C-alpha positions as CSV (number, residue, x, y, z in Angstrom):
1,M,17.5,7.1,2.7
2,T,15.5,4.4,4.5
3,E,14.9,0.9,3.2
4,I,11.4,-0.4,3.8
5,R,10.1,-4.0,3.5
6,I,6.4,-4.3,2.9
7,V,4.4,-7.5,2.2
8,V,3.0,-7.3,-1.3
9,W,-0.7,-7.1,-0.4
10,Q,0.1,-4.2,2.0
11,F,2.0,-2.4,-0.8
12,V,-1.0,-2.9,-3.1
13,R,-3.3,-1.3,-0.4
14,I,-0.9,1.6,0.0
15,M,-0.5,2.3,-3.7
16,V,-4.2,1.9,-4.4
17,Q,-4.9,4.5,-1.6
18,L,-2.4,6.9,-3.2
19,E,-3.8,6.4,-6.7
20,T,-7.4,6.9,-5.4
21,E,-6.4,10.1,-3.6
22,A,-4.6,11.4,-6.7
23,S,-7.6,10.8,-8.9
24,R,-9.9,12.7,-6.5
25,R,-7.7,15.8,-6.4
26,R,-6.2,15.8,-9.9
27,P,-7.4,18.7,-12.0
28,K,-8.3,17.9,-15.6
29,G,-5.1,17.2,-17.5
30,G,-3.0,17.9,-14.4
31,G,-0.8,15.9,-12.1
32,G,-1.8,15.3,-8.5
33,R,0.2,12.2,-7.6
34,S,2.4,12.3,-4.5
35,S,6.1,12.2,-4.6
36,L,6.0,8.9,-2.8
37,F,3.8,7.5,-5.5
38,E,6.0,8.8,-8.2
39,S,9.2,7.4,-6.6
40,W,7.5,3.9,-6.3
41,R,5.6,4.1,-9.6
42,E,7.9,1.8,-11.6
43,A,7.9,-0.9,-8.9
44,W,4.1,-0.5,-8.7
45,E,3.5,-0.8,-12.4
46,E,5.7,-3.9,-12.7
47,L,4.1,-5.6,-9.7
48,D,0.6,-4.7,-10.8
49,A,1.3,-6.2,-14.3
50,K,2.7,-9.4,-12.7
51,L,-0.3,-9.8,-10.4
52,T,-2.7,-9.2,-13.2
53,D,-1.0,-11.9,-15.3
54,L,-0.8,-14.4,-12.4
55,G,-4.4,-13.8,-11.5
56,K,-5.4,-14.9,-14.9
57,R,-3.3,-18.0,-15.2
58,D,-1.8,-19.2,-11.9
59,H,-3.9,-18.6,-8.8
60,R,-1.4,-20.4,-6.4
61,A,1.5,-18.2,-7.6
62,Y,-0.7,-15.1,-7.4
63,S,-1.6,-16.0,-3.8
64,N,2.0,-16.7,-2.9
65,L,3.2,-13.4,-4.4
66,M,0.5,-11.4,-2.7
67,M,0.7,-13.0,0.8
68,D,4.2,-14.4,1.2
69,Q,6.5,-12.1,-0.7
70,E,7.8,-8.6,0.2
71,V,8.7,-5.5,-1.8
72,V,11.8,-3.8,-0.8
73,L,11.5,0.0,-1.3
74,E,13.4,3.1,-0.4
75,C,12.0,6.2,1.2
76,A,14.3,8.9,-0.1
77,S,13.5,11.4,2.6
78,A,12.0,11.8,6.0
79,G,9.0,13.5,4.2
80,D,8.4,10.4,2.1
81,L,8.5,8.2,5.3
82,A,6.1,10.6,7.0
83,E,3.8,10.4,3.9
84,L,4.0,6.6,4.0
85,V,2.9,6.6,7.7
86,Q,0.0,9.0,7.0
87,T,-1.1,6.9,4.0
88,V,-1.0,3.7,6.2
89,D,-3.2,5.6,8.7
90,R,-5.7,6.3,6.0
91,V,-5.7,2.7,4.9
92,I,-6.3,1.7,8.5
93,K,-9.2,4.1,8.7
94,R,-10.7,2.7,5.4
95,L,-10.4,-0.9,6.6
96,G,-12.1,0.1,9.9
97,D,-14.9,1.7,7.9
98,M,-15.3,-1.3,5.7
99,I,-15.5,-3.6,8.8
100,S,-18.1,-1.3,10.3
101,R,-20.2,-1.4,7.1
102,K,-19.5,-5.1,6.7
103,Q,-18.1,-4.5,3.2
104,G,-16.4,-7.7,2.2
105,K,-15.2,-10.6,4.3
106,V,-15.0,-9.1,7.8
107,K,-12.6,-11.8,9.0
108,D,-10.2,-11.0,6.2
109,L,-10.6,-7.3,6.8
110,R,-9.8,-7.7,10.5
111,F,-6.6,-9.6,9.5
112,E,-5.6,-6.8,7.2
113,L,-6.4,-4.2,9.8
114,R,-4.2,-5.9,12.4
115,E,-1.3,-6.3,9.9
116,M,-1.6,-2.7,8.7
117,K,-1.5,-1.5,12.4
118,T,1.7,-3.6,12.9
119,L,3.2,-2.2,9.8
120,R,2.4,1.3,11.0
121,Q,4.2,0.6,14.3
122,E,7.2,-0.7,12.5
123,L,7.3,2.4,10.2
124,E,6.9,4.7,13.2
125,A,9.9,3.1,14.8
126,T,12.0,3.9,11.8
127,Q,11.1,7.6,11.7
128,P,13.8,9.9,12.9
129,G,13.2,11.8,16.2
């Protein structure tokens, strides 16, 4: 079991990526979510509800939680850690595509891209072998 620390906004990007992928491949009435998503689902739902609430009533607290706080998670297996690295790779690609198409604030997207690449390097260093 490996403990992972991820800044909240990065965790949001990762979980949204996993949710999006699951919705694309899910057959009607079927599952489709990854084991990583399922193992982090409770933390995700709790954090998402808190962010939604803060977004409506306290923008400063929302920003603090999103940018300055970390989520501490566990990867139960080497497979989960590998899936996390692969998911971060897909987030990095998506951010690069968004920058190329100038979708959103490019300066902010470049910051996110740099930080996700740093996260990927940190995760890679924790992988066995």
